[in-house]
C-alpha positions as CSV (number, residue, x, y, z in Angstrom):
1,X,-11.9,-13.4,47.0
2,X,-9.4,-13.1,44.4
3,X,-7.1,-10.9,46.7
4,X,-4.1,-11.4,44.2
5,X,-7.0,-10.3,41.5
6,X,-5.0,-7.4,40.0
7,X,-1.8,-7.8,37.8
8,X,1.7,-6.5,38.0
9,X,2.8,-3.3,36.6
10,X,4.6,-5.0,34.1
11,X,1.3,-7.1,32.9
12,X,-0.5,-3.8,33.1
13,X,1.7,-2.1,30.4
14,X,2.0,-5.1,28.6
15,X,-2.5,-4.7,28.4
16,X,-2.0,-1.4,27.2
17,X,0.6,-1.7,24.9
18,X,-2.0,-4.5,23.2
19,X,-4.9,-2.1,24.0
20,X,-3.0,-0.3,21.1
21,X,-3.0,-2.8,18.3
22,X,-6.5,-3.7,19.0
23,X,-7.7,-0.5,18.8
24,X,-6.0,0.2,15.3
25,X,-8.1,-3.2,14.4
26,X,-11.0,-2.6,15.3
27,X,-11.1,0.7,14.9
28,X,-14.2,2.4,13.6
29,X,-15.4,6.0,12.0
30,X,-13.9,7.3,8.9
31,X,-11.9,4.5,6.7
32,X,-8.9,5.9,6.0
33,X,-9.1,9.7,7.8
34,X,-6.0,9.7,9.6
35,X,-3.4,8.7,7.2
36,X,-4.8,11.2,4.8
37,X,-4.5,14.0,6.8
38,X,-1.3,12.8,7.8
39,X,-0.6,12.9,4.4
40,X,-2.0,16.0,2.6
41,X,-2.4,18.1,6.1
42,X,0.8,16.5,8.6
43,X,0.8,20.8,10.2
44,X,-2.3,19.6,11.7
45,X,-1.1,17.0,14.2
46,X,0.6,17.9,17.1
47,X,2.6,15.8,19.1
48,X,2.4,16.0,22.8
49,X,2.8,14.3,26.0
50,X,0.7,13.9,28.9
51,X,1.8,15.7,31.7
52,X,1.5,19.1,29.4
53,X,-2.3,18.7,29.9
54,X,-2.3,19.7,33.3
55,X,-5.2,21.3,34.3
56,X,-7.6,20.4,30.8
57,X,-11.0,19.2,30.7
58,X,-11.2,16.1,28.4
59,X,-14.3,14.2,27.0
60,X,-13.5,10.2,27.0
61,X,-15.0,8.3,24.6
62,X,-15.9,5.6,27.1
63,X,-17.3,2.9,24.7
64,X,-14.2,2.9,22.6
65,X,-12.0,2.4,25.9
66,X,-14.4,-0.6,27.3
67,X,-14.1,-2.5,23.7
68,X,-9.7,-1.9,24.0
69,X,-9.6,-3.4,27.6
70,X,-12.1,-6.2,26.8
71,X,-10.0,-6.8,23.9
72,X,-6.4,-6.1,25.2
73,X,-6.9,-8.2,28.3
74,X,-7.7,-11.4,26.0
75,X,-4.6,-10.9,23.9
76,X,-2.8,-11.4,27.1
77,X,-3.8,-14.9,27.3
78,X,-6.9,-15.1,29.7
79,X,-9.6,-12.4,31.0
80,X,-9.1,-11.3,34.4
81,X,-12.5,-12.5,36.4
82,X,-14.3,-13.0,39.9
83,X,-14.9,-16.5,41.1
84,X,-17.9,-16.6,39.8
85,X,-16.6,-15.9,36.3
86,X,-17.9,-12.5,35.8
87,X,-15.6,-10.3,33.7
88,X,-13.6,-7.9,35.1
89,X,-11.1,-6.8,32.9
90,X,-12.8,-3.5,32.3
91,X,-13.1,-2.2,35.9
92,X,-9.4,-2.8,36.2
93,X,-8.5,-0.8,32.9
94,X,-11.3,2.5,33.9
95,X,-9.3,2.4,37.6
96,X,-5.7,2.7,36.5
97,X,-6.0,4.7,33.5
98,X,-7.9,7.6,35.1
99,X,-6.0,7.3,38.1
100,X,-3.0,8.2,35.8
101,X,-5.1,10.8,33.9
102,X,-5.6,12.4,37.2
103,X,-2.1,12.4,38.5
104,X,-1.0,14.3,35.6
105,X,-3.4,17.1,36.8
106,X,-6.4,16.0,33.8
107,X,-9.8,16.1,34.3
108,X,-11.3,13.3,32.2
109,X,-15.4,13.0,32.0
110,X,-16.6,10.0,30.3
111,X,-19.1,9.8,28.1
112,X,-21.0,6.8,27.2
113,X,-23.1,5.5,24.1
114,X,-26.7,5.6,23.7
115,X,-28.9,3.7,21.2
116,X,-27.3,3.9,17.7
117,X,-29.0,5.9,14.9
118,X,-31.6,3.7,12.5
119,X,-28.8,4.1,9.6
120,X,-26.4,2.4,11.4
121,X,-28.1,-0.7,11.6
122,X,-26.7,-2.2,8.6
123,X,-23.3,-1.9,9.9
124,X,-24.5,-3.6,12.8
125,X,-25.6,-6.1,10.9
126,X,-22.6,-6.4,9.0
127,X,-20.5,-6.7,12.7
128,X,-23.3,-9.5,13.8
129,X,-22.6,-11.2,10.8
130,X,-18.5,-11.2,10.9
131,X,-19.0,-12.4,14.6
132,X,-20.7,-15.5,13.5
133,X,-18.1,-15.9,11.1
134,X,-15.9,-15.8,13.6
135,X,-17.2,-18.5,16.1
136,X,-17.6,-20.7,13.4
137,X,-13.4,-20.1,12.7
138,X,-12.9,-20.2,16.6
139,X,-14.5,-23.4,16.5
140,X,-12.2,-25.5,13.8
141,X,-9.1,-23.4,15.1
142,X,-10.1,-25.3,19.0
143,X,-10.8,-28.5,16.9
144,X,-7.4,-27.8,15.3
145,X,-5.4,-26.7,18.3
146,X,-4.0,-24.0,16.3
147,X,-3.2,-21.3,19.4
148,X,-2.6,-18.1,16.9
149,X,-6.4,-18.6,15.6
150,X,-7.7,-19.1,18.1
151,X,-6.5,-15.9,20.3
152,X,-7.3,-13.9,16.8
153,X,-11.0,-15.3,16.6
154,X,-11.7,-14.7,20.3
155,X,-10.9,-11.1,19.9
156,X,-13.2,-10.6,17.1
157,X,-15.9,-12.1,19.3
158,X,-15.7,-9.8,22.1
159,X,-18.4,-7.3,22.6
160,X,-19.6,-4.8,25.1
161,X,-22.7,-5.4,26.9
162,X,-24.7,-2.9,28.6
163,X,-23.7,-4.6,32.3
164,X,-20.0,-3.3,31.5
165,X,-21.1,-0.1,30.8
166,X,-23.1,0.3,34.0
167,X,-20.1,-1.3,36.2
168,X,-17.9,1.2,34.4
169,X,-20.3,4.0,35.4
170,X,-20.2,2.5,38.9
171,X,-17.2,2.6,39.5
172,X,-16.8,6.2,38.1
173,X,-19.2,7.1,40.2
174,X,-17.4,6.0,43.4
175,X,-14.2,7.7,42.0
176,X,-15.4,10.7,41.7
177,X,-15.6,11.2,38.0
178,X,-18.3,12.5,36.2
179,X,-20.1,10.6,33.4
180,X,-22.1,11.6,30.3
181,X,-25.3,9.2,29.0
182,X,-25.1,10.4,25.2
183,X,-28.8,9.8,23.9
184,X,-27.1,8.4,20.6
185,X,-23.2,8.4,19.6
186,X,-20.6,9.0,22.0
187,X,-18.4,11.0,19.6
188,X,-20.9,12.7,18.8
189,X,-21.5,13.7,22.6
190,X,-18.0,14.3,23.4
191,X,-17.5,16.7,19.9
192,X,-20.7,18.8,21.3
193,X,-18.9,19.6,24.9
194,X,-15.6,20.5,22.9
195,X,-17.7,22.5,20.4
196,X,-19.3,24.5,23.4
197,X,-16.1,25.0,25.4
198,X,-17.0,22.6,28.3
199,X,-13.9,20.5,27.3
200,X,-10.1,20.6,25.9
201,X,-10.8,17.9,23.5
202,X,-12.4,14.8,22.3
203,X,-10.1,11.4,24.0
204,X,-10.7,9.0,21.4
205,X,-9.3,6.4,18.3
206,X,-12.2,7.1,15.9
207,X,-11.7,9.5,13.5
208,X,-15.5,10.4,13.0
209,X,-15.2,12.9,16.1
210,X,-13.9,15.5,13.7
211,X,-16.4,14.5,11.2
212,X,-19.1,15.7,14.1
213,X,-16.9,19.3,14.9
214,X,-14.9,18.5,17.4
215,X,-12.3,21.3,17.5
216,X,-9.2,19.2,18.9
217,X,-9.1,15.0,18.8
218,X,-6.8,13.4,21.0
219,X,-5.3,10.0,20.2
220,X,-3.0,7.3,22.0
221,X,-4.3,9.6,25.6
222,X,-5.1,6.5,27.3
223,X,-2.7,4.6,26.8
224,X,0.6,6.8,25.9
225,X,2.8,6.2,29.0
226,X,2.7,2.6,28.5
227,X,3.8,2.3,25.0
228,X,6.3,6.0,25.4
229,X,4.2,7.0,22.5
230,X,2.9,11.1,22.3
231,X,-0.3,11.9,22.3
232,X,-1.1,13.3,18.9
233,X,-3.9,16.3,18.5
234,X,-5.6,16.7,15.4
235,X,-6.7,20.2,15.1
236,X,-9.7,20.3,12.7
237,X,-9.5,24.1,11.7
238,X,-6.1,23.3,10.4
239,X,-7.2,20.0,8.9
240,X,-9.5,22.3,7.1
241,X,-7.2,24.7,5.8
242,X,-4.8,22.1,4.6
243,X,-7.1,20.0,2.5
244,X,-9.0,23.3,1.1
245,X,-12.4,22.3,2.3
246,X,-15.0,23.8,4.6
247,X,-16.6,22.3,7.5
248,X,-19.8,20.9,5.5
249,X,-17.2,19.4,2.4
250,X,-15.0,17.5,4.8
251,X,-18.4,15.9,5.9
252,X,-19.3,14.9,2.3
253,X,-15.3,13.7,2.0
254,X,-15.3,11.8,4.8
255,X,-18.8,9.8,3.8
256,X,-16.8,9.5,0.4
257,X,-13.9,7.5,2.6
258,X,-16.4,5.0,4.7
259,X,-18.6,5.9,7.4
260,X,-20.4,3.6,9.6
261,X,-23.8,5.1,8.5
262,X,-23.7,3.6,4.7
263,X,-22.1,2.1,2.3
264,X,-18.9,4.2,0.2
265,X,-18.7,4.3,-3.9
266,X,-16.2,1.2,-5.0
267,X,-13.1,2.5,-6.7
268,X,-13.2,5.4,-5.6
269,X,-10.1,5.9,-2.8
270,X,-8.7,8.9,-0.3
271,X,-6.7,10.9,-3.0
272,X,-9.8,10.7,-5.3
273,X,-12.1,11.3,-2.6
274,X,-10.4,14.8,-1.9
275,X,-10.0,15.7,-5.6
276,X,-13.8,15.0,-6.3
277,X,-15.6,17.0,-3.0
278,X,-12.8,19.6,-4.4
279,X,-13.6,20.4,-7.5
280,X,-17.4,20.1,-7.3
281,X,-18.1,20.8,-3.4
282,X,-20.9,18.2,-2.8
283,X,-21.7,14.6,-3.4
284,X,-24.9,15.9,-4.9
285,X,-22.8,17.2,-7.3
286,X,-20.3,14.8,-7.9
287,X,-22.7,12.7,-8.5
288,X,-24.0,14.8,-11.8
289,X,-20.4,13.9,-13.0
290,X,-19.5,11.0,-12.3
291,X,-19.0,8.1,-14.2
292,X,-21.7,5.8,-12.9
293,X,-20.3,2.7,-14.7
294,X,-16.7,3.0,-13.3
295,X,-17.5,4.5,-10.1
296,X,-21.1,3.1,-9.2
297,X,-22.6,4.1,-6.1
298,X,-24.6,2.2,-4.1
299,X,-28.1,1.3,-4.8
300,X,-30.5,3.4,-2.9
301,X,-27.4,5.3,-1.1
302,X,-28.6,7.4,1.7
303,X,-26.0,9.9,1.8
304,X,-27.9,12.8,2.9
305,X,-29.2,11.3,5.7
306,X,-25.7,10.3,7.1
307,X,-24.5,13.8,6.2
308,X,-27.6,14.9,8.5
309,X,-26.4,12.7,11.4
310,X,-23.3,14.0,11.3
311,X,-24.2,18.2,10.9
312,X,-27.3,17.4,13.4
313,X,-26.5,14.3,16.0
314,X,-29.2,13.6,18.8
315,X,-27.0,15.4,21.4
316,X,-28.1,16.5,25.0
317,X,-27.4,20.2,25.0
318,X,-24.2,20.8,26.7
319,X,-25.2,23.6,28.4
320,X,-27.3,21.5,30.5
321,X,-24.7,18.9,31.3
322,X,-23.1,19.7,34.7
323,X,-19.6,18.3,34.9
324,X,-18.6,18.0,38.9
325,X,-15.5,16.3,39.8
326,X,-15.5,15.1,43.6
327,X,-13.7,13.7,46.5
328,X,-13.8,10.0,45.9
329,X,-15.5,7.3,48.1
330,X,-12.5,5.2,49.4
331,X,-15.1,2.5,51.0
332,X,-17.6,2.4,48.6
333,X,-14.9,1.1,46.0
334,X,-13.4,-1.1,48.4
335,X,-16.7,-2.6,48.7
336,X,-17.5,-2.3,45.1
337,X,-13.8,-3.5,44.0
338,X,-12.9,-6.2,46.7
339,X,-15.9,-7.5,48.2
340,X,-18.1,-7.6,45.2
341,X,-15.3,-7.9,42.6
342,X,-12.7,-9.4,44.1
343,X,-9.5,-7.1,43.5
344,X,-7.0,-6.5,46.1
345,X,-8.0,-3.9,48.8
346,X,-4.2,-2.4,49.2
347,X,-4.1,-1.7,45.5
348,X,-7.7,-0.2,45.7
349,X,-7.0,1.8,49.2
350,X,-4.0,2.9,47.3
351,X,-5.9,4.1,44.2
352,X,-7.9,5.7,45.9
353,X,-5.5,7.7,48.0
354,X,-3.6,8.7,44.7
355,X,-7.0,10.0,43.6
356,X,-7.6,12.3,46.5
357,X,-4.1,13.6,46.7
358,X,-4.2,14.4,43.0
359,X,-7.4,16.2,43.7
360,X,-5.8,18.4,46.2
361,X,-2.5,19.3,44.6
362,X,-4.4,19.8,41.0
363,X,-5.4,23.3,42.3
364,X,-3.4,25.8,39.9
365,X,-5.0,26.6,36.7
366,X,-3.2,26.8,33.5
367,X,-2.8,30.5,32.1
368,X,-5.0,30.1,29.2
369,X,-8.1,29.0,31.2
370,X,-8.3,32.7,32.2
371,X,-6.4,34.4,29.4
372,X,-7.8,32.4,25.9
373,X,-5.2,33.1,23.2
374,X,-7.0,33.6,20.2
375,X,-5.2,32.9,16.6
376,X,-3.6,35.4,14.5
377,X,-5.5,35.8,10.6
378,X,-2.9,34.5,8.3
379,X,-2.2,37.8,6.6
380,X,-1.8,40.0,9.9
381,X,0.9,37.3,10.5
382,X,2.4,38.0,6.8
383,X,2.2,41.5,7.4
384,X,4.1,41.5,10.7
385,X,6.9,39.5,9.2
386,X,7.3,42.1,6.5
387,X,7.5,44.8,8.4
388,X,8.8,43.9,12.0
389,X,12.2,43.1,13.3
390,X,13.3,41.1,15.9
391,X,15.3,42.7,18.8
392,X,18.7,42.4,18.4
393,X,20.2,39.2,20.4
394,X,17.1,37.9,20.8
395,X,14.8,34.9,19.3
396,X,11.8,34.4,18.9
397,X,9.6,32.1,21.5
398,X,7.4,29.1,19.6
399,X,4.8,28.0,22.0
400,X,3.4,24.6,22.3
401,X,0.4,24.4,20.0
402,X,0.7,27.9,19.1
403,X,-2.7,29.4,17.2
404,X,-4.3,26.1,18.4
405,X,-4.5,26.4,22.1
406,X,-8.2,27.0,23.4
407,X,-9.5,28.0,27.0
408,X,-10.3,24.6,29.0
């Protein structure tokens, strides 16, 4: 057995740092949306520390996490493997990132991708073509001995397999962490859980979680500690208000920006996209007045079907999903992680004890899980400002997140 397979804390931090880099490079979803929000609706983005999510239930995009760890460890120069050559780096990532979240009082639920929608076939075909090109480039780099190119093209060949997902599910079950198998897109299922109030927000790097309607998107949650980076909260309600769009108009803008379901109109960038949607309210009306010589739409452009997939995605009914966190199975973890996957028994047992301790001590709930804090209408806020005076010698306190707080 490879008893020393677990890396040091320092190396794990390095892997997590690379995780951020790889997530930015491989990020799918809506092109340029995060930058557009930062430029046009900066008040919709809040920064927070992981410790402040104590008591929160969070849906985590498991498929994105799998990809991040497989890429990140490859960037370190070698994959973690068993004696039989079986990759195990994704298991290390899931084990440690989950423990860290639980130790901070977070209740994570991982959501795995199901079958891709038919419309995503074109995007998947493009990715397969890019992998084929990367394979040829890698072979040339290896012949030339170009280490930098070998590393670059190796990353592009990383692919999450069904086996990776099944192994992660086995690990989560032994850790006592619930997971959901989405019938289709993980981000859509995560958003459904958040909209139903089952979880506080969605932890993913894919911005299309907002397009699917999640009220709160959490970026960098899974690696903020390693980089000392704040978690970024994107609040959909504020995004829509500042962009001056309805959810339906926001979806059309995202399709114009570029999504996984269909091509976008060449020449139309983020600022132009938001301007067109604000003026015309829908892609249908935009096409009626658009200069098609200057901005030629793709032939047989299925934007209506893309819109439908965002509005009515294939998801499990959140009412039928029971989220249950249980005690970790320490002996089961040792058997699976150590005997089968070659991890250090001491580290696995220590991790199991941390999970048990965190679960037994995180019994205190959040105040806003008992009293739901509702946002006050803007008009009322303005009215109070003009009629009320603060008490002498006292300053108004600002709450973390203000009217954005939710009850889960």
